[in-house]
C-alpha positions in Angstrom: 26.9 -78.5 -78.7 26.0 -75.0 -79.0 27.3 -72.9 -76.1 25.2 -70.4 -74.0 26.3 -68.0 -71.2 23.6 -70.1 -69.0 25.6 -73.5 -69.9 28.9 -71.5 -68.8 27.2 -70.7 -65.4 25.7 -67.2 -65.8 22.0 -67.3 -66.1 20.9 -63.9 -67.4 17.1 -64.6 -67.2 17.3 -65.6 -63.4 19.8 -62.5 -62.9 17.3 -60.4 -64.4 14.3 -61.9 -62.2 16.3 -61.6 -59.1 17.3 -57.8 -59.9 13.3 -57.1 -60.5 12.7 -57.9 -56.8 15.3 -56.0 -55.6 14.0 -53.1 -57.7 10.8 -53.3 -56.0 12.3 -52.2 -52.8 14.5 -50.0 -54.0 11.9 -47.8 -55.4 10.2 -47.4 -52.2 13.4 -45.3 -50.8 13.7 -43.0 -53.9 13.7 -39.2 -52.9 12.3 -36.3 -55.0 15.8 -35.5 -56.2 16.4 -38.7 -57.6 15.9 -38.3 -61.7 17.0 -41.4 -63.4 15.0 -43.9 -61.1 16.1 -47.8 -61.1 17.4 -49.5 -64.2 18.9 -46.6 -65.8 22.8 -46.9 -66.7 23.7 -44.3 -63.8 22.1 -42.8 -61.0 20.9 -39.1 -61.6 20.5 -37.2 -58.4 19.8 -33.2 -58.4 21.3 -31.2 -55.7 18.8 -29.1 -53.9 18.6 -26.6 -51.0 22.3 -26.2 -50.3 24.4 -23.0 -50.7 27.7 -24.4 -50.6 27.4 -28.3 -50.7 30.1 -30.7 -50.3 30.0 -34.3 -51.3 31.3 -37.0 -48.9 31.5 -40.6 -49.8 32.5 -43.8 -48.2 32.7 -47.5 -49.3 33.0 -50.7 -47.4 32.1 -54.3 -47.3 30.3 -56.9 -44.9 33.6 -58.8 -44.8 33.5 -62.4 -43.7 30.4 -61.8 -41.6 28.7 -63.0 -44.8 30.2 -66.6 -44.0 28.0 -66.6 -41.1 25.1 -65.4 -43.2 25.7 -68.0 -45.7 25.8 -70.9 -42.7 22.9 -69.7 -41.3 21.1 -69.4 -44.3 20.0 -65.9 -43.2 20.6 -62.9 -45.6 18.0 -60.2 -44.3 20.5 -58.4 -42.0 23.8 -58.3 -44.0 22.3 -55.7 -46.2 21.2 -53.2 -43.4 24.8 -54.2 -42.0 26.4 -52.4 -44.8 24.1 -49.4 -45.2 24.4 -48.5 -41.5 28.1 -48.9 -41.5 28.5 -46.7 -44.4 26.2 -44.2 -43.1 28.0 -43.9 -39.8 31.1 -43.5 -41.5 30.3 -40.3 -43.5 27.8 -39.0 -41.0 31.2 -38.6 -38.3 31.8 -35.4 -40.6 27.8 -34.3 -39.8 26.4 -34.8 -43.4 23.3 -36.1 -44.7 23.2 -39.4 -46.7 21.5 -38.8 -49.8 21.9 -42.0 -52.2 23.5 -45.6 -51.6 24.7 -48.0 -54.4 25.4 -51.7 -53.6 27.6 -54.3 -55.3 26.7 -57.8 -55.2 28.9 -60.8 -56.4 27.8 -64.2 -56.6 28.8 -67.5 -58.0 25.3 -68.6 -58.8 22.1 -66.5 -58.8 19.8 -67.5 -56.0 16.5 -65.2 -56.6 15.6 -65.4 -52.8 19.0 -64.8 -51.3 19.5 -61.6 -53.4 15.7 -60.5 -52.6 16.6 -60.7 -49.1 19.8 -58.8 -49.2 18.0 -56.3 -51.5 15.1 -55.9 -48.8 17.6 -55.2 -45.9 19.4 -52.7 -48.1 16.4 -51.0 -48.8 14.9 -51.2 -45.3 17.9 -49.4 -43.6 18.3 -46.9 -46.5 14.6 -45.8 -45.9 15.4 -45.4 -42.1 17.9 -42.8 -42.8 16.2 -41.0 -45.8 18.6 -42.3 -47.9 17.7 -43.4 -51.9 19.0 -46.7 -52.7 19.9 -45.4 -56.3 21.2 -48.7 -57.8 23.8 -51.2 -58.0 25.3 -54.4 -59.8 24.5 -57.8 -59.3 27.5 -59.7 -60.9 27.1 -63.5 -61.7 31.0 -65.0 -61.6 31.3 -68.5 -61.5 34.9 -69.7 -60.9 35.6 -66.8 -58.9 33.0 -67.7 -56.0 32.5 -71.2 -55.1 29.3 -72.4 -53.7 27.4 -70.2 -51.5 30.5 -67.7 -51.4 29.3 -64.0 -52.2 30.3 -60.6 -51.6 28.3 -57.4 -50.7 30.0 -53.9 -50.8 28.1 -50.7 -50.1 28.9 -47.3 -51.6 27.2 -44.1 -50.0 27.1 -40.5 -50.8 26.2 -37.4 -48.4 26.0 -34.1 -48.7 27.0 -30.9 -46.0 27.1 -27.4 -45.9 30.7 -26.4 -46.2 30.8 -24.0 -43.3 29.2 -27.1 -41.2 31.8 -29.7 -41.7 32.7 -31.5 -38.6 36.4 -33.0 -38.3 37.1 -32.6 -34.9 38.7 -29.0 -35.6 37.4 -27.5 -32.6 38.2 -30.6 -30.0 40.5 -29.2 -27.1 41.6 -31.0 -23.9 39.3 -31.1 -21.2 36.3 -32.0 -23.6 34.5 -34.9 -22.8 34.3 -38.3 -24.3 30.8 -40.0 -24.5 30.1 -43.8 -25.9 27.2 -45.0 -27.9 26.6 -48.4 -27.2 27.3 -51.0 -29.8 25.2 -54.4 -29.8 28.4 -56.5 -30.8 30.8 -57.2 -33.3 29.1 -54.8 -35.9 30.8 -55.7 -39.2 34.3 -56.1 -37.8 36.8 -58.9 -36.4 34.9 -61.7 -37.8 38.1 -63.7 -39.5 39.1 -64.0 -35.6 35.5 -64.4 -34.3 35.0 -67.4 -37.0 38.4 -69.0 -35.7 37.3 -69.1 -32.2 33.6 -70.2 -32.6 33.6 -71.8 -36.0 31.5 -71.0 -38.6 29.5 -74.3 -39.4 25.9 -74.0 -38.7 26.3 -76.7 -35.9 29.1 -74.5 -34.0 26.7 -71.2 -34.8 23.8 -72.7 -33.4 25.2 -73.5 -30.0 23.8 -72.1 -27.2 26.2 -70.3 -24.4 24.6 -69.5 -21.1 26.7 -66.3 -21.1 24.7 -64.8 -24.0 21.4 -66.4 -23.2 21.1 -67.3 -27.1 23.1 -69.1 -29.7 26.4 -67.6 -30.9 25.2 -67.2 -34.2 22.4 -64.9 -33.4 24.8 -62.8 -31.1 27.5 -62.7 -34.2 24.7 -61.5 -36.4 23.2 -58.7 -34.3 23.0 -56.0 -37.0 25.5 -53.4 -37.1 23.6 -50.1 -35.1 23.2 -46.8 -37.0 23.5 -43.9 -34.9 22.6 -41.1 -37.7 18.6 -40.6 -36.3 19.7 -40.3 -32.8 22.8 -38.2 -33.4 21.8 -35.8 -36.1 19.2 -33.5 -33.9 22.3 -33.0 -31.6 24.9 -32.2 -34.1 25.1 -28.3 -32.8 26.4 -29.5 -29.4 28.9 -32.0 -30.6 32.4 -31.2 -31.5 33.4 -34.9 -33.1 32.3 -38.1 -34.0 34.3 -41.6 -34.2 32.7 -44.8 -35.7 34.6 -47.4 -34.2 35.2 -49.8 -36.8 38.0 -52.0 -38.1 40.9 -51.0 -36.0 38.8 -51.0 -33.0 38.9 -48.4 -30.1 42.3 -47.6 -30.5 42.6 -46.9 -34.5 39.4 -45.1 -34.7 39.0 -42.5 -31.8 42.4 -40.9 -32.8 40.9 -40.2 -36.4 38.7 -37.4 -35.0 41.2 -36.0 -32.8 43.3 -32.8 -33.6 47.3 -33.4 -33.6 48.5 -33.3 -30.0 45.4 -34.8 -28.3 44.7 -37.9 -26.9 41.8 -39.8 -25.6 41.9 -41.0 -21.9 39.1 -43.8 -21.3 37.9 -45.5 -18.0 36.6 -49.1 -19.3 34.6 -49.4 -15.9 32.4 -46.6 -17.1 30.7 -48.7 -20.3 29.4 -52.2 -20.6 31.1 -54.5 -23.0 29.1 -56.9 -24.8 28.7 -60.4 -23.6 29.6 -61.7 -27.1 32.9 -60.1 -26.9 33.8 -61.0 -23.4 33.0 -64.6 -24.5 35.1 -64.0 -27.4 38.0 -63.0 -25.4 37.8 -65.8 -22.8 37.3 -68.4 -25.3 39.9 -67.3 -27.7 42.4 -66.3 -24.9 42.8 -62.8 -26.7 44.9 -60.3 -25.2 43.1 -57.2 -23.9 45.2 -55.1 -26.0 44.5 -57.2 -29.2 40.5 -56.5 -28.4 41.2 -52.8 -28.0 42.8 -53.1 -31.6 40.6 -55.4 -33.2 37.0 -54.6 -31.8 34.8 -51.9 -30.7 34.6 -53.2 -27.3 31.0 -51.8 -26.7 31.6 -48.5 -28.2 29.8 -48.1 -31.4 30.4 -44.4 -31.9 32.4 -42.0 -29.8 30.9 -38.6 -29.2 32.8 -35.8 -28.1 31.5 -32.6 -26.7 32.6 -29.7 -24.5 31.8 -30.5 -20.5 28.9 -28.1 -20.3 27.1 -30.1 -22.9 27.4 -33.5 -21.1 24.0 -33.1 -19.4 22.1 -32.2 -22.4 23.4 -35.2 -24.4 23.0 -37.7 -21.7 19.7 -36.5 -21.2 18.8 -36.9 -25.0 20.8 -40.2 -25.2 19.9 -42.4 -22.5 22.0 -45.4 -23.5 25.1 -42.6 -23.8 27.9 -43.1 -21.2 30.6 -40.7 -20.1 33.6 -42.8 -20.8 36.5 -40.3 -20.5 37.9 -37.2 -21.7 40.2 -35.5 -23.9 43.9 -34.9 -22.7 47.3 -33.4 -24.1 49.2 -36.2 -26.0 52.3 -37.3 -23.9 54.7 -39.9 -25.7 53.3 -41.6 -28.8 49.8 -43.2 -27.5 47.1 -41.6 -28.6 44.7 -43.7 -26.3 44.9 -44.3 -22.9 42.8 -47.0 -21.2 42.8 -47.2 -17.4 45.8 -45.6 -17.4 47.9 -47.8 -20.3 48.6 -46.3 -23.5 47.7 -47.8 -26.7 49.2 -47.5 -30.5 47.6 -49.2 -33.3 51.1 -51.1 -33.8 51.4 -52.2 -29.9 50.8 -51.1 -26.5 53.1 -48.2 -25.8 
């Protein structure tokens, strides 16, 4: 019997049709600087309007939140998840996202699923003016089983060299503001799945505390802060995107050596899904701060005299603490208790 790629589990024709569906959404995100369009071997982007441009890049994946997407047969939001995650990451430097690439790996091509992923990617890119310049869809039977798949995103941004923000101007006494998250965003889902389960029946269970199903709460799209914060950059000294590693692991990344963050947990709300997860999983508070954002999607550091201006422009932002001189090993102090990423200090 003659063998074909399709008989081995890889359907080139079906994959081509699926990719063409994604292409129509990507085309709508292209900027004038994009020279290659969608479909060439590489994405070409012409740098314009910068005197001393510095390129910044980041890569990440949606992680095991994808298991919930498969269980719920809901794929239209995880594309936006990874774009928003990556854009937030590079924006901590003050950079503008200019183009994005995706990598989707599947065991079997399902065109409708790929189209939903592509639509979410393109929608999120368009909202921040970022071109979805290209990507790769890999069909790998034997590596991915059943509905398993992976989604990874790569973002490239640019910033003038003299405008790079890495927290270098932060001093003790500066204020820390919190931009709210709407849930787990894209981190901590291995623990969340262990606590709540990952079957459709488990995820469709309603909880009084949530006012909705746990699946809907867990699938809330990762918030992007770029459009809200970009006009205010001149009044901001530092940004910390609270992702893997939680509050404890991420705020210190934007602080100069010798400084720490002192926070008051009564100053910001914790999303109901995180409260429920902690209660049902009997998770220690220290572990919650090391794993989850706990309601702070982006920490914003500014001089005290800029607080009123920022809170007026950002009604949802809460003043949650201040920068202090570091004493001991802890670089995050919450309610008077010092935390390190490896343990409570």
